[in-house]
MIDOSE-1310 file (N, C-alpha, C; in nm, 2 decimals, decimal comma, always signed):
residues 180
mven	+0,08/-0,13/-0,03/+0,02/-0,01/-0,02/+0,09/+0,17/-0,04; +0,21/+0,11/+0,05/+0,30/+0,25/+0,08/+0,38/+0,27/-0,04; +0,39/+0,14/-0,05/+0,50/+0,16/-0,21/+0,35/+0,24/-0,31; +0,23/+0,16/-0,35/+0,19/+0,21/-0,44/+0,15/+0,38/-0,43
kvkn	+0,19/+0,41/-0,30/+0,06/+0,53/-0,28/+0,23/+0,65/-0,36; +0,36/+0,56/-0,29/+0,50/+0,64/-0,33/+0,50/+0,59/-0,47; +0,45/+0,53/-0,57/+0,46/+0,50/-0,69/+0,39/+0,62/-0,77; +0,29/+0,65/-0,69/+0,20/+0,70/-0,76/+0,19/+0,91/-0,76
dpsi	+0,24/+0,89/-0,64/+0,28/+1,10/-0,56/+0,45/+1,02/-0,50; +0,55/+1,03/-0,63/+0,72/+1,07/-0,55/+0,75/+1,12/-0,50; +0,66/+1,24/-0,46/+0,68/+1,41/-0,38/+0,66/+1,38/-0,20; +0,57/+1,27/-0,23/+0,53/+1,24/-0,08/+0,68/+1,28/+0,01
lmkn	+0,75/+1,18/-0,05/+0,91/+1,11/+0,01/+0,98/+1,23/+0,04; +0,97/+1,36/-0,06/+1,01/+1,53/-0,07/+0,95/+1,61/+0,07; +0,80/+1,57/+0,09/+0,69/+1,65/+0,15/+0,72/+1,60/+0,29; +0,76/+1,44/+0,30/+0,79/+1,43/+0,46/+0,92/+1,42/+0,52
kgkm	+1,02/+1,51/+0,50/+1,10/+1,53/+0,50/+1,18/+1,40/+0,65; +1,30/+1,42/+0,69/+1,34/+1,36/+0,83/+1,20/+1,22/+0,89; +1,22/+1,18/+0,97/+1,14/+1,04/+1,03/+1,05/+1,02/+0,95; +0,95/+1,08/+0,90/+0,82/+1,04/+0,84/+0,89/+0,96/+0,71
gali	+0,97/+1,06/+0,68/+1,02/+1,00/+0,50/+1,12/+0,90/+0,48; +1,18/+0,89/+0,63/+1,29/+0,81/+0,65/+1,20/+0,63/+0,68; +1,13/+0,68/+0,77/+1,01/+0,58/+0,75/+0,93/+0,51/+0,65; +0,95/+0,58/+0,59/+0,80/+0,57/+0,47/+0,94/+0,48/+0,39
qgei	+1,06/+0,52/+0,31/+1,16/+0,46/+0,26/+1,20/+0,33/+0,31; +1,24/+0,33/+0,49/+1,26/+0,23/+0,54/+1,16/+0,07/+0,49; +1,03/+0,15/+0,52/+0,92/+0,02/+0,51/+0,95/-0,01/+0,33; +0,94/+0,06/+0,30/+0,96/+0,05/+0,13/+1,05/-0,10/+0,09
inqr	+1,15/-0,04/+0,18/+1,27/-0,11/+0,13/+1,28/-0,30/+0,19; +1,19/-0,29/+0,37/+1,17/-0,39/+0,41/+1,07/-0,46/+0,32; +0,96/-0,43/+0,28/+0,87/-0,47/+0,21/+0,92/-0,51/+0,12; +0,99/-0,48/+0,05/+1,08/-0,52/-0,08/+1,18/-0,63/-0,05
lskn	+1,21/-0,64/+0,06/+1,37/-0,73/+0,13/+1,28/-0,84/+0,18; +1,15/-0,87/+0,23/+1,06/-0,93/+0,26/+1,00/-1,04/+0,21; +0,95/-0,96/+0,07/+0,89/-1,05/-0,06/+1,02/-1,12/-0,12; +1,12/-1,02/-0,13/+1,21/-1,16/-0,19/+1,26/-1,28/-0,11
edks	+1,26/-1,22/+0,06/+1,27/-1,39/+0,14/+1,15/-1,53/+0,16; +1,05/-1,40/+0,11/+0,94/-1,51/+0,13/+0,95/-1,54/+0,01; +0,97/-1,51/-0,07/+1,02/-1,62/-0,24/+1,07/-1,66/-0,24; +1,19/-1,68/-0,16/+1,28/-1,80/-0,13/+1,25/-1,89/-0,06
nter	+1,16/-1,85/+0,09/+1,17/-1,90/+0,14/+1,03/-2,00/+0,14; +0,98/-1,97/+0,06/+0,86/-2,08/-0,01/+0,87/-2,18/-0,09; +1,00/-2,07/-0,19/+1,07/-2,22/-0,27/+1,11/-2,33/-0,17; +1,17/-2,28/-0,03/+1,24/-2,44/+0,02/+1,12/-2,46/+0,11
gins	+1,04/-2,41/+0,15/+0,94/-2,46/+0,21/+0,95/-2,40/+0,33; +1,01/-2,32/+0,35/+1,01/-2,28/+0,52/+0,90/-2,10/+0,50; +0,78/-2,14/+0,62/+0,71/-2,03/+0,58/+0,72/-1,92/+0,71; +0,77/-1,83/+0,66/+0,77/-1,68/+0,79/+0,75/-1,59/+0,76
nntn	+0,68/-1,51/+0,86/+0,59/-1,38/+0,85/+0,77/-1,25/+0,93; +0,70/-1,19/+0,84/+0,82/-1,07/+0,93/+0,74/-0,94/+1,02; +0,72/-0,96/+1,16/+0,64/-0,88/+1,22/+0,78/-0,79/+1,27; +0,86/-0,77/+1,26/+0,96/-0,75/+1,33/+1,01/-0,58/+1,19
slls	+0,89/-0,53/+1,09/+0,89/-0,42/+1,05/+0,91/-0,31/+1,03; +0,94/-0,25/+1,02/+0,91/-0,09/+1,12/+0,80/-0,03/+1,14; +0,64/-0,13/+1,04/+0,63/-0,03/+1,04/+0,50/-0,08/+1,16; +0,51/-0,20/+1,22/+0,50/-0,31/+1,26/+0,51/-0,24/+1,42
ivdk	+0,63/-0,15/+1,46/+0,71/-0,14/+1,54/+0,66/+0,00/+1,61; +0,65/+0,02/+1,48/+0,57/+0,20/+1,49/+0,43/+0,17/+1,58; +0,32/+0,11/+1,50/+0,20/+0,08/+1,50/+0,26/+0,00/+1,68; +0,32/-0,08/+1,73/+0,32/-0,12/+1,84/+0,33/-0,03/+1,97
diqe	+0,46/+0,09/+1,93/+0,45/+0,23/+1,98/+0,32/+0,32/+1,97; +0,25/+0,28/+1,91/+0,14/+0,43/+1,89/+0,05/+0,32/+2,02; -0,03/+0,14/+1,94/-0,10/+0,08/+2,06/-0,02/+0,10/+2,20; +0,10/+0,10/+2,26/+0,16/+0,13/+2,41/+0,14/+0,30/+2,44
kiid	+0,15/+0,37/+2,33/+0,07/+0,50/+2,38/-0,10/+0,51/+2,44; -0,15/+0,49/+2,34/-0,30/+0,49/+2,32/-0,34/+0,39/+2,47; -0,28/+0,22/+2,50/-0,33/+0,17/+2,60/-0,32/+0,20/+2,72; -0,22/+0,29/+2,72/-0,17/+0,39/+2,89/-0,21/+0,53/+2,86
spef	-0,30/+0,59/+2,79/-0,36/+0,70/+2,78/-0,50/+0,67/+2,88; -0,52/+0,85/+2,94/-0,64/+0,77/+3,05/-0,76/+0,78/+2,98; -0,77/+0,88/+2,86/-0,93/+0,84/+2,77/-0,90/+0,67/+2,76; -0,84/+0,62/+2,71/-0,86/+0,48/+2,69/-0,91/+0,36/+2,81
hetl	-0,85/+0,42/+2,93/-0,90/+0,35/+3,06/-1,03/+0,37/+3,10; -1,07/+0,53/+3,05/-1,25/+0,56/+3,08/-1,30/+0,49/+3,06; -1,27/+0,53/+2,87/-1,38/+0,39/+2,79/-1,37/+0,23/+2,82; -1,29/+0,18/+2,85/-1,25/+0,10/+2,84/-1,37/+0,02/+2,98
riel	-1,31/+0,11/+3,11/-1,43/+0,10/+3,21/-1,56/+0,13/+3,21; -1,60/+0,21/+3,06/-1,73/+0,26/+3,06/-1,79/+0,14/+3,00; -1,76/+0,13/+2,92/-1,78/-0,03/+2,84/-1,77/-0,16/+2,95; -1,70/-0,17/+2,99/-1,70/-0,27/+3,14/-1,81/-0,30/+3,20
kdik	-1,82/-0,16/+3,26/-1,96/-0,14/+3,38/-2,05/-0,17/+3,25; -2,11/-0,16/+3,15/-2,16/-0,14/+3,03/-2,22/-0,33/+3,02; -2,13/-0,36/+3,00/-2,12/-0,61/+2,98/-2,15/-0,60/+3,12; -2,12/-0,57/+3,25/-2,15/-0,54/+3,38/-2,27/-0,59/+3,37
rkle	-2,36/-0,46/+3,38/-2,47/-0,43/+3,38/-2,59/-0,53/+3,32; -2,54/-0,56/+3,16/-2,63/-0,63/+3,13/-2,62/-0,80/+3,08; -2,53/-0,85/+3,18/-2,49/-0,93/+3,23/-2,59/-1,02/+3,33; -2,60/-0,84/+3,40/-2,67/-0,92/+3,56/-2,80/-0,85/+3,56
gisd	-2,85/-0,77/+3,44/-3,02/-0,81/+3,39/-3,09/-0,65/+3,46; -2,97/-0,55/+3,49/-2,98/-0,43/+3,50/-3,09/-0,32/+3,45; -3,21/-0,35/+3,45/-3,25/-0,22/+3,34/-3,21/-0,05/+3,30; -3,20/+0,02/+3,22/-3,18/+0,12/+3,20/-3,20/+0,23/+3,30
edyv	-3,33/+0,26/+3,37/-3,31/+0,33/+3,48/-3,24/+0,33/+3,58; -3,28/+0,20/+3,59/-3,21/+0,17/+3,70/-2,99/+0,20/+3,67; -2,93/+0,18/+3,55/-2,86/+0,19/+3,53/-2,80/+0,35/+3,54; -2,89/+0,41/+3,46/-2,89/+0,55/+3,51/-2,86/+0,60/+3,61
kile	-2,95/+0,56/+3,69/-2,98/+0,62/+3,88/-2,87/+0,60/+3,93; -2,76/+0,43/+3,88/-2,62/+0,42/+3,92/-2,54/+0,47/+3,90; -2,56/+0,54/+3,75/-2,44/+0,63/+3,71/-2,42/+0,79/+3,77; -2,58/+0,81/+3,81/-2,56/+0,98/+3,85/-2,52/+0,95/+4,01
eekm	-2,51/+0,83/+4,05/-2,51/+0,83/+4,21/-2,35/+0,86/+4,21; -2,28/+0,75/+4,12/-2,14/+0,76/+4,10/-2,12/+0,83/+4,07; -2,15/+0,95/+3,97/-2,12/+1,09/+3,95/-2,12/+1,16/+4,09; -2,20/+1,20/+4,13/-2,23/+1,25/+4,26/-2,11/+1,25/+4,37
qrek	-2,10/+1,11/+4,35/-1,98/+1,03/+4,43/-1,89/+1,07/+4,35; -1,85/+1,07/+4,25/-1,72/+1,18/+4,19/-1,67/+1,31/+4,20; -1,79/+1,33/+4,17/-1,80/+1,53/+4,24/-1,77/+1,57/+4,36; -1,82/+1,54/+4,45/-1,82/+1,51/+4,63/-1,68/+1,51/+4,66
elee	-1,58/+1,37/+4,59/-1,44/+1,36/+4,59/-1,36/+1,43/+4,54; -1,37/+1,49/+4,43/-1,31/+1,58/+4,39/-1,32/+1,73/+4,46; -1,50/+1,78/+4,51/-1,44/+1,89/+4,61/-1,37/+1,85/+4,69; -1,43/+1,79/+4,74/-1,30/+1,76/+4,90/-1,20/+1,77/+4,87
leqk	-1,12/+1,68/+4,77/-1,00/+1,72/+4,74/-0,94/+1,90/+4,68; -1,02/+1,93/+4,62/-1,03/+2,13/+4,59/-0,99/+2,17/+4,69; -1,14/+2,14/+4,80/-1,10/+2,17/+4,95/-0,96/+2,14/+5,05; -0,90/+2,04/+4,97/-0,83/+2,00/+5,09/-0,71/+2,07/+5,02
kqek	-0,70/+2,07/+4,92/-0,57/+2,18/+4,81/-0,60/+2,35/+4,81; -0,68/+2,39/+4,89/-0,68/+2,51/+4,92/-0,66/+2,52/+5,01; -0,68/+2,43/+5,17/-0,70/+2,48/+5,25/-0,51/+2,44/+5,29; -0,45/+2,32/+5,21/-0,35/+2,36/+5,27/-0,24/+2,49/+5,13
esay	-0,33/+2,55/+5,06/-0,27/+2,68/+4,99/-0,25/+2,80/+5,04; -0,36/+2,80/+5,12/-0,41/+2,87/+5,23/-0,30/+2,90/+5,34; -0,33/+2,75/+5,39/-0,18/+2,76/+5,50/-0,03/+2,77/+5,48; +0,03/+2,78/+5,35/+0,10/+2,76/+5,27/+0,14/+2,89/+5,28
knnf	+0,07/+2,97/+5,21/+0,03/+3,12/+5,21/+0,07/+3,17/+5,36; -0,04/+3,16/+5,42/-0,04/+3,21/+5,60/+0,09/+3,23/+5,64; +0,14/+3,09/+5,64/+0,27/+3,08/+5,70/+0,42/+3,20/+5,71; +0,40/+3,26/+5,57/+0,46/+3,38/+5,57/+0,42/+3,51/+5,63
kmkn	+0,24/+3,51/+5,62/+0,27/+3,67/+5,69/+0,27/+3,68/+5,80; +0,24/+3,84/+5,82/+0,31/+3,90/+5,95/+0,20/+3,84/+6,04; +0,20/+3,85/+6,13/+0,11/+3,80/+6,22/+0,12/+3,92/+6,33; -0,05/+3,95/+6,40/+0,02/+4,08/+6,47/+0,09/+4,18/+6,42
mnkv	+0,08/+4,18/+6,35/+0,19/+4,31/+6,28/+0,16/+4,48/+6,36; +0,05/+4,50/+6,44/+0,00/+4,62/+6,46/+0,01/+4,61/+6,64; +0,07/+4,51/+6,68/+0,06/+4,44/+6,82/+0,24/+4,49/+6,86; +0,23/+4,55/+6,97/+0,38/+4,63/+7,00/+0,46/+4,53/+7,09
ikpp	+0,55/+4,44/+7,09/+0,59/+4,36/+7,17/+0,68/+4,37/+7,27; +0,68/+4,39/+7,37/+0,73/+4,44/+7,49/+0,89/+4,31/+7,53; +0,99/+4,35/+7,55/+1,13/+4,30/+7,55/+1,07/+4,26/+7,64; +1,18/+4,10/+7,71/+1,11/+4,03/+7,84/+1,13/+4,15/+7,97
rfnf	+1,13/+4,11/+8,09/+1,18/+4,22/+8,23/+1,28/+4,05/+8,27; +1,40/+4,09/+8,28/+1,46/+4,03/+8,39/+1,46/+4,08/+8,59; +1,47/+4,01/+8,64/+1,50/+4,05/+8,78/+1,62/+3,99/+8,81; +1,72/+4,07/+8,77/+1,86/+4,06/+8,79/+1,94/+4,07/+8,95
gkin	+1,82/+4,19/+8,99/+1,93/+4,19/+9,20/+2,02/+4,24/+9,19; +2,06/+4,27/+9,31/+2,19/+4,34/+9,29/+2,30/+4,21/+9,26; +2,44/+4,24/+9,29/+2,56/+4,16/+9,29/+2,61/+4,17/+9,40; +2,68/+4,12/+9,45/+2,81/+4,12/+9,56/+2,91/+4,10/+9,48
nngn	+3,04/+4,12/+9,58/+3,14/+4,08/+9,53/+3,24/+3,97/+9,53; +3,16/+3,90/+9,56/+3,19/+3,74/+9,57/+3,10/+3,67/+9,42; +3,05/+3,76/+9,36/+2,98/+3,68/+9,23/+2,79/+3,59/+9,24; +2,76/+3,58/+9,47/+2,67/+3,59/+9,44/+2,54/+3,68/+9,43
nyns	+2,40/+3,64/+9,43/+2,30/+3,76/+9,46/+2,28/+3,77/+9,58; +2,26/+3,87/+9,61/+2,24/+3,90/+9,74/+2,06/+3,98/+9,66; +2,02/+3,91/+9,79/+1,89/+3,91/+9,82/+1,85/+3,96/+9,96; +1,76/+4,03/+10,00/+1,74/+4,13/+10,16/+1,65/+4,02/+10,21
nnnn	+1,62/+3,93/+10,12/+1,46/+3,85/+10,18/+1,54/+3,70/+10,26; +1,69/+3,66/+10,17/+1,72/+3,55/+10,19/+1,88/+3,57/+10,25; +1,94/+3,60/+10,40/+2,05/+3,66/+10,42/+2,15/+3,48/+10,44; +2,21/+3,47/+10,36/+2,36/+3,41/+10,34/+2,43/+3,42/+10,51
nnnn	+2,39/+3,35/+10,62/+2,54/+3,42/+10,68/+2,64/+3,33/+10,71; +2,72/+3,26/+10,56/+2,84/+3,17/+10,66/+2,94/+3,21/+10,59; +3,10/+3,14/+10,69/+3,18/+3,25/+10,73/+3,25/+3,19/+10,65; +3,21/+3,15/+10,51/+3,32/+3,10/+10,38/+3,29/+3,19/+10,27
ngnn	+3,29/+3,40/+10,33/+3,24/+3,46/+10,24/+3,13/+3,43/+10,11; +3,03/+3,35/+10,19/+2,94/+3,39/+10,05/+2,94/+3,22/+10,02; +3,06/+3,16/+10,03/+3,03/+3,03/+10,01/+2,98/+2,92/+10,12; +2,86/+2,85/+10,04/+2,86/+2,76/+10,11/+2,92/+2,59/+10,11
gdsk	+3,03/+2,62/+10,05/+3,12/+2,49/+10,01/+3,04/+2,38/+9,90; +2,93/+2,41/+9,85/+2,87/+2,35/+9,77/+2,97/+2,32/+9,59; +3,01/+2,44/+9,60/+3,12/+2,46/+9,45/+3,24/+2,53/+9,47; +3,30/+2,50/+9,36/+3,44/+2,52/+9,42/+3,47/+2,70/+9,40
ngrd	+3,38/+2,77/+9,27/+3,45/+2,87/+9,25/+3,37/+3,01/+9,30; +3,28/+2,93/+9,45/+3,23/+3,07/+9,49/+3,10/+3,07/+9,48; +2,99/+3,00/+9,42/+2,87/+2,96/+9,32/+2,82/+2,91/+9,35; +2,66/+2,90/+9,40/+2,60/+2,77/+9,46/+2,60/+2,72/+9,33
kksy	+2,56/+2,59/+9,35/+2,56/+2,45/+9,23/+2,39/+2,47/+9,22; +2,34/+2,53/+9,12/+2,21/+2,51/+9,09/+2,18/+2,40/+8,98; +2,04/+2,41/+8,99/+1,99/+2,25/+8,86/+1,91/+2,35/+8,74; +2,00/+2,33/+8,67/+1,90/+2,38/+8,51/+1,80/+2,27/+8,49
Protein backbone atom coordinates (compact mmCIF):
# COMPACT_ATOMS: atom_id res chain seq x y z
CA UNK A 1 0.00 0.00 0.00
CA UNK A 2 2.76 2.44 0.94
CA UNK A 3 4.72 1.46 -2.13
CA UNK A 4 1.75 2.16 -4.40
CA UNK A 5 1.27 5.62 -2.90
CA UNK A 6 4.93 6.43 -3.43
CA UNK A 7 4.78 5.16 -7.02
CA UNK A 8 1.74 7.33 -7.73
CA UNK A 9 3.18 10.43 -6.07
CA UNK A 10 6.95 10.32 -5.43
CA UNK A 11 6.84 13.86 -4.03
CA UNK A 12 5.41 12.38 -0.80
CA UNK A 13 8.91 11.43 0.24
CA UNK A 14 10.10 15.00 -0.31
CA UNK A 15 7.17 16.44 1.66
CA UNK A 16 7.77 14.18 4.61
CA UNK A 17 11.39 14.93 5.27
CA UNK A 18 12.92 13.66 8.43
CA UNK A 19 11.53 10.83 10.47
CA UNK A 20 8.38 10.14 8.49
CA UNK A 21 10.21 10.11 5.15
CA UNK A 22 12.82 7.77 6.60
CA UNK A 23 10.09 5.51 7.96
CA UNK A 24 8.34 5.37 4.59
CA UNK A 25 11.55 4.68 2.69
CA UNK A 26 12.61 2.10 5.24
CA UNK A 27 9.24 0.38 5.05
CA UNK A 28 9.41 0.19 1.26
CA UNK A 29 12.86 -1.35 1.46
CA UNK A 30 11.75 -3.78 4.19
CA UNK A 31 8.70 -4.79 2.17
CA UNK A 32 10.80 -5.51 -0.91
CA UNK A 33 13.33 -7.47 1.15
CA UNK A 34 10.62 -9.41 2.94
CA UNK A 35 8.94 -10.25 -0.39
CA UNK A 36 12.23 -11.54 -1.75
CA UNK A 37 12.84 -13.55 1.46
CA UNK A 38 9.29 -14.93 1.39
CA UNK A 39 9.75 -16.05 -2.22
CA UNK A 40 13.02 -17.76 -1.43
CA UNK A 41 11.60 -19.29 1.77
CA UNK A 42 8.50 -20.60 0.01
CA UNK A 43 10.72 -22.16 -2.63
CA UNK A 44 12.60 -23.89 0.19
CA UNK A 45 9.38 -24.74 2.05
CA UNK A 46 9.90 -22.37 5.00
CA UNK A 47 6.98 -20.20 6.15
CA UNK A 48 8.03 -17.01 7.92
CA UNK A 49 6.29 -13.78 8.80
CA UNK A 50 8.23 -10.58 9.10
CA UNK A 51 6.71 -9.23 12.31
CA UNK A 52 9.60 -6.88 13.02
CA UNK A 53 8.94 -4.58 10.10
CA UNK A 54 9.30 -0.90 10.74
CA UNK A 55 5.59 -0.11 10.57
CA UNK A 56 4.73 -2.91 12.96
CA UNK A 57 7.24 -1.49 15.46
CA UNK A 58 5.71 1.98 15.06
CA UNK A 59 2.22 0.48 15.38
CA UNK A 60 3.23 -1.27 18.61
CA UNK A 61 4.60 2.00 19.98
CA UNK A 62 1.40 3.83 19.10
CA UNK A 63 -0.70 1.05 20.60
CA UNK A 64 1.28 1.24 23.85
CA UNK A 65 0.72 5.00 24.02
CA UNK A 66 -2.99 4.54 23.39
CA UNK A 67 -3.25 1.86 26.04
CA UNK A 68 -1.47 4.08 28.57
CA UNK A 69 -3.75 7.07 27.88
CA UNK A 70 -6.39 7.97 30.50
CA UNK A 71 -9.04 8.39 27.79
CA UNK A 72 -8.61 4.77 26.76
CA UNK A 73 -8.88 3.63 30.37
CA UNK A 74 -12.07 5.64 30.85
CA UNK A 75 -13.61 4.24 27.65
CA UNK A 76 -12.67 0.71 28.63
CA UNK A 77 -14.10 1.19 32.12
CA UNK A 78 -17.41 2.44 30.70
CA UNK A 79 -17.66 -0.46 28.26
CA UNK A 80 -16.92 -3.00 31.00
CA UNK A 81 -19.57 -1.45 33.24
CA UNK A 82 -22.09 -1.67 30.40
CA UNK A 83 -21.26 -5.34 29.78
CA UNK A 84 -21.55 -6.06 33.51
CA UNK A 85 -24.93 -4.29 33.58
CA UNK A 86 -26.22 -6.40 30.71
CA UNK A 87 -25.00 -9.62 32.33
CA UNK A 88 -26.61 -8.74 35.66
CA UNK A 89 -29.87 -7.78 33.95
CA UNK A 90 -30.03 -4.23 35.28
CA UNK A 91 -32.61 -2.09 33.48
CA UNK A 92 -31.67 1.11 31.68
CA UNK A 93 -33.46 3.30 34.23
CA UNK A 94 -31.68 1.66 37.15
CA UNK A 95 -28.37 1.92 35.32
CA UNK A 96 -28.90 5.65 34.74
CA UNK A 97 -29.58 6.08 38.48
CA UNK A 98 -26.43 4.15 39.34
CA UNK A 99 -24.39 6.31 36.95
CA UNK A 100 -25.84 9.48 38.47
CA UNK A 101 -24.96 8.28 41.98
CA UNK A 102 -21.41 7.48 40.88
CA UNK A 103 -21.14 10.88 39.20
CA UNK A 104 -22.33 12.62 42.36
CA UNK A 105 -19.84 10.59 44.42
CA UNK A 106 -16.97 11.53 42.08
CA UNK A 107 -17.96 15.21 42.18
CA UNK A 108 -18.10 15.09 45.98
CA UNK A 109 -14.64 13.51 46.12
CA UNK A 110 -13.28 16.12 43.70
CA UNK A 111 -14.75 18.91 45.82
CA UNK A 112 -13.17 17.44 48.95
CA UNK A 113 -9.81 17.16 47.21
CA UNK A 114 -10.10 20.73 45.95
CA UNK A 115 -11.03 21.95 49.42
CA UNK A 116 -8.05 20.13 50.98
CA UNK A 117 -5.79 21.57 48.31
CA UNK A 118 -7.05 25.10 48.99
CA UNK A 119 -6.61 24.62 52.74
CA UNK A 120 -3.04 23.45 52.22
CA UNK A 121 -2.33 26.36 49.92
CA UNK A 122 -3.83 28.93 52.29
CA UNK A 123 -1.96 27.43 55.24
CA UNK A 124 1.25 27.64 53.24
CA UNK A 125 0.56 31.25 52.25
CA UNK A 126 -0.47 32.21 55.80
CA UNK A 127 2.79 30.80 57.08
CA UNK A 128 4.61 33.75 55.51
CA UNK A 129 2.23 36.51 56.58
CA UNK A 130 3.18 38.82 59.43
CA UNK A 131 0.87 37.99 62.28
CA UNK A 132 -0.16 40.62 64.82
CA UNK A 133 1.66 43.41 63.02
CA UNK A 134 -0.05 46.13 65.08
CA UNK A 135 0.81 44.52 68.40
CA UNK A 136 3.82 46.04 70.15
CA UNK A 137 6.16 43.40 71.46
CA UNK A 138 7.84 44.36 74.71
CA UNK A 139 11.14 42.83 75.76
CA UNK A 140 10.93 40.31 78.60
CA UNK A 141 11.63 41.55 82.10
CA UNK A 142 14.52 40.05 83.98
CA UNK A 143 15.07 40.53 87.68
CA UNK A 144 18.83 40.75 87.94
CA UNK A 145 18.90 42.02 91.52
CA UNK A 146 22.08 43.24 93.12
CA UNK A 147 25.25 41.21 92.80
CA UNK A 148 27.79 41.38 95.65
CA UNK A 149 31.56 41.18 95.26
CA UNK A 150 31.71 37.37 95.56
CA UNK A 151 29.50 36.82 92.51
CA UNK A 152 26.52 35.64 94.54
CA UNK A 153 23.09 37.16 94.22
CA UNK A 154 22.28 39.37 97.16
CA UNK A 155 18.74 39.04 98.36
CA UNK A 156 17.47 41.02 101.30
CA UNK A 157 14.89 38.32 102.06
CA UNK A 158 17.39 35.45 102.18
CA UNK A 159 20.62 36.41 103.96
CA UNK A 160 23.33 33.79 104.03
CA UNK A 161 25.57 34.31 107.02
CA UNK A 162 28.17 31.69 106.21
CA UNK A 163 31.76 32.07 107.32
CA UNK A 164 33.06 31.21 103.83
CA UNK A 165 32.61 34.67 102.33
CA UNK A 166 29.33 33.68 100.77
CA UNK A 167 30.33 30.12 99.90
CA UNK A 168 28.33 27.30 101.31
CA UNK A 169 30.92 24.72 100.33
CA UNK A 170 28.95 23.30 97.44
CA UNK A 171 31.01 24.78 94.64
CA UNK A 172 34.67 25.49 94.04
CA UNK A 173 34.41 28.92 92.45
CA UNK A 174 32.25 30.48 95.11
CA UNK A 175 28.92 30.11 93.31
CA UNK A 176 26.07 27.95 94.46
CA UNK A 177 25.27 24.85 92.48
CA UNK A 178 21.97 25.14 90.69
CA UNK A 179 20.21 22.52 88.68
CA UNK A 180 19.02 23.75 85.35
